[in-house]
N, C-alpha and C positions, 0 to 999 in steps of 0.2 A: 504494500500500500504506500502510495506516495504521500509526502508531507501535505501537499495541497488537498488531497482527498481526505486525509485524516482531519485536517482543520475544517473542511467543509461539513464534516459530520458532527461537529460539536452541537449538542442539543440546543434548540432555540431557547434563549433566555439565560444560558449558562456562561456565555462569554465574559460578561462583566465580573461575575463571581470568580471565574477561573483566572482572570487577569489579576484581580486583587490577591488571590491566594498565591499566584506565582510571584507577584511583587513582594509579598510578605517574606517569602523564603529568599528570593534573590537579593533584596535590599539588606537583609540581615547578614547575608554572606558576603556580598560585594560592595554594599553601599548604594546610595541612590544615584550618584553620578556614574558609578561603575556599571549600572544596569541600563541597557539601552531598550528602546521600544522593540527592536528586533528580538532581543533576549526575552523580553516579556511575552511576546507573541509566540515564540518558539516554546517556551516553558508552559504556556497556557494551552498551546495547541490551537491557536486561533489566527486568523489572518490580520494583517495590518489594517485592513479596512474595518474589521470588527473592532479593533482597538479604537480607531478614531470615530467610530459610530458611538462608542460609550464615553470616550474621553477626548476632549478637544486638544489636549496636550499631555505630555508626560507629567507636567506640574499638576494638572487636574487629577491624574491618576495618583500622584503622591498625596494629595489632599484626601482623596477617597480612601486610600490605603490607611492613612493615619486615623481617619474617622471610623473606619471599620475596626481598626485595632483598639480604639478607645471603647467602642461598643462591646467588642468581644472580651477584652480583659475586664471591663467594668462588670459585665454579667458574670464572669468567672469568680471575681472576688465577692460580688454581692450574694452569689449562691453558695459560697463556702460555708460548711457547718459551723465554723468558729463564730459566725455572726450571731448564733443563738446563745453563746455563752453569756451568763448574767453579769460577769465582771468585764468592764470595758478594757482594762489594761491586759487582761488575759487574751482578749480578742486581738490586741496589737501584738502581743508576743506570739500568738498563733499565726498571725499574718507574717511575721518575720520567719517563723518556722516554715511556712509555705514558700517564702522566698528562698530559704536555704534548700528546700526540696527541689525547687526549680533549677538550682545550680548543678544538679546531677545530670542535666542534659548537656549536649555539646554547646559551646559558648554561643554560636549564632542562634541557637534555639531558645536561649533564655535572654538574648539581647532584646532591648526595647525598640520597637519600630519607630516610635516617636522620638526617642532620644537619639537613635542612630541617624535619623533623617535630618533632624534639626541641626545637628552638629555640622552638617555639610551645607545646608541651605538656609540658615537663619538670616543671612544677609542678602542672598540672591533671590530668595522667594518668600516674600511676606505671607502669601497664602499658606505655604507649608509651615512657616514659623508659627502662624496663628493656630493652625490645626494641631501642631505639636504642643503649643501652649495649652490648648483646651484638653488635650490628652493628659498631660502631666498634671494639670489642675484637677482633673478627674481622679487621678491617683492620690493627690493630696487630700481631696475631699473625703475619700474613702476612709483614710485613717484619722482625719481631722475630727470626724463625728465621734469616734471612739475616744480619742484623746480629750475632746471637750467634756465628755461624760466623766472621764477619769479625773480631770481637773476640777470638775464641779464638786467632787467628793474629797478633794485634797487641797491643802493650802500650799501652793508653790509660787511664791512671789516673783513677779517679773517674767513668768513663763506663760505663753499663750498656746492654745491648740493650733492656731494657724502656723506659728513659728515651729512648733514641734513636728507638725505634719510635713512642712517643707523640709525639715531636717531629715525626715524619713526618706523623702525623694532624693535628697542629696546623697544619702548613703546608697540608695538603690542605683541611681544613675551613675554616681561616681564609682561604685563598686564594679558595675558592668564595664566601665571604661578601663579600670585597672585590670580587670580580668582579661579583657581583650589585649591590653598591652603586654601582659605577662603570659598570655595564652594559657591561663590557668585560673580556675574559679576561686582559688584560695583567697585572693585579696577581697573579693566580694563577700565571701563568707566571713572573713575577719571584720569587715565593715559592719555587717549585720550583728556580729557578736558584740562589738564595741557599742553599737547603738543600743542593744538590749541592756548591756551593763549600765549605760548612762541612764536609761529610763528607769531601771530598777533602783538606782541610787536616788534619782530625782523623786521617785514616788515612795521611797523607803520600802521597796518590795524585794526582800531577799530571794535569791534563787532557791528553788525547791530541791535541787540536787547539787 
């Protein structure tokens, strides 16, 4: 079967989803600039005409990719069982445990699509920067609500839920960058461990083991 025939048989309505799925993998492995429209079409098994039917530009695909990533990861975190824990700080510690669990995958597979893309395009593409900003803000908000509840029950002068939630994202995004630079997830795991120690000290919550 030739490539053109294979592409022609992509079921109607699936091309857009296939392109986003292909972009999610390629961007995490190669970066946004290192991924061409031809690469995306080949990986998705669609024609270039199908690409431009759904996306007027590669930049538009980048925005759609990040928005899809935001929705997908937001749903994953919102559906996790730790959200049912009655203790808000335990929810945050369980969130960090989940982050540690994700580090067991190959580095590109735990890399953040929004963080990866905005590092390349923050100056050259305001739409991508804004989409990444929305995505990272979504991650901040997920833990902010738990931290706000924890702070409501503890007196920690000078500390806000917003600031702590942003610190969590600093540890997540910075840990991923260090893991990529070292080609080893250990720096990310270390960042999460230090963050948990800090939170335990801040809230006077000793480790259970």
